[in-house]
C-alpha positions, 0 to 999 in steps of 0.5 A: 669864772670869778669876778677878776675873770669876768672883769677882764673879759668884759673890758676886752669886749668893751674895747672891741665894740667901742672902737667898732661903733666909731668905725662901723660899716659905711654905705654911701649914695650910689647907683647900680646899672643892671643888665636889663639897662635899669638904673637903680639909686640906693646905697653902696657899701664902700668896700676894698678895691679888690672886692669892688672889682668883683661887684658891690653890696647894695641897699635901696635904703640906708637901713634896708636889706643888703644884696650882693651884686656881681659880674652877672647882674651888673654892667656897672655901678658908681658912688655918687658923692665920691665921684667913682665909676665902675664899668664891667670890662673883659680884660686879659690878665696873666694870659687869661681873659676875665671880666672885672669892674674897672674903675675910671680914675681919669677921664679925658683925651687919655683915660686911666682905668684900674682894678686891684688883683689880690695876687698881683696888685694894681692892674692899670690900663689906658684908653684913647678918647672915643676908643674902647680898646684897653691899652696895657702897660707891660712891666716886668722885674727880675733878679739877675746874676752879674759877674764882672770877672772879680765879683758876682752879685744879684741885681733887680732888673726893671723892664722899660716896656711901660715907658715905651707904651707911654711914649707912643701914646704921649708922642705929642707931649714931648714936655712930658718925656722927662716925667715918663723917664722917671716912672721906673715902676708904674703905679696908680699914684705916679700914673695918675699925676702923669695922665692928669698933666697930659689931659691938662687937668689940675691935680686939685680938681680930682676929688676921687683919687684920695679916696682910693687910699681910704678903705673901710673897716673889716671884721674877722671871726677866727675859730682856732686851736692854740698849743702853748707850753705855759702850763699848770703842771710840770709833767705836761709838755704842751697845753691846748686851747680851742675857741675863737677870736674877733678882730677889727681891721683898719685898711690902709692903701696896702696894709691893715691894722687889726685890733683882736680879742678872743676867748679860748678854753683849755682842752684837758684829757682825763677824769672830770675832777681833774678837768674841773679843778684845772680848767683854764681860759686864755683871753688874747688881746693883740694889735696886729699889723699886716704888711699887705692886703693881698692873697698872702698877708704876713703880719707882726703882732704884740699884745697881752694874753690873760690866763684865767682859772679859779685861782685868779688871772695872770697876764703874759706879754709878748710878740707874735709873727704869722701869715694869712693865706686866702683860700676863697673870697673872705675865707683865709687860713691863719697861722701864727707863732708867738712868745709869752713873757712874764716875771716870776718869783723862784724858790731855790732849794727851798731856802731863798727866793729869786725875785722877778726872774724872767720866763718866756713860753712859746705858742702856736695858733692856727684857724680859719678866718672869715672876713665880713 
């Protein structure tokens, strides 16, 4: 690599790690409750809600060795300062019984409990005081075809079964019936407000509720292969690149912003002299927005791709769209399609030039993404 290549690459890496130092992984004081009824104080990683439903990462000291504890090792755990408590329960979800760590959002005459499933989203339960039975809040939405004899249209139909359940268990609070009627789709946000009112608890006294939307930073490593029709020679159709990208994701309640940098090397078939002369690197720097943080994550991205060879560097700008599909926990298939754009000087019939003519190139990238 020449000086320009090295300078560009170092700048991208510097930006990545500068931001990562600002938002490094967060361990906070907490306790774990082991199966042998032993309680251990230490530090717990403030992970995403979907991961906390399956267990936690624990350290006995702030800089100690981390260990993952799951369903088979713990009866529960809690974050001390955040006032968040998780207890292992057996739930029926999508007609299957499974064990998860439920978070107690509100405790009172009527408890509100919650966990986040990557496939279906928020799963909510009620529980009466001194009764361990979990009360589900059934809800369905479906698209139906309506025909009035003149026009045919499709409309979304929402069930009211969850409202019937709330009426039943809040029957002595008729003053809340209008609030129940407004809950067309049950969510953690609107049910939290309702159950707080039922228990006569002021909203501003609940410390842990705002923390549900605050998720830590995740890091992504994505080995991938890219094909692109931005090429050095006119007699080639596509160029192929292999390498990896590093990403850092800032989690919202339901979405993720990811800053990503990477290095990919051009893969060329042919004799060694040809390959050495036309060696090229691609350095992508992208900002990506994922619409969901569930098992399926469609996204849009915009950024800069630097194409580097022995003659220098050329920058191409452009948007991309794609998706991630979770394969197993913390491993996903990542695919994207993008357009790279630049302005370029053209020579017409070897006589005159057209300055700043616009060019665009297409590329596709696929890889396996690992989340840390």
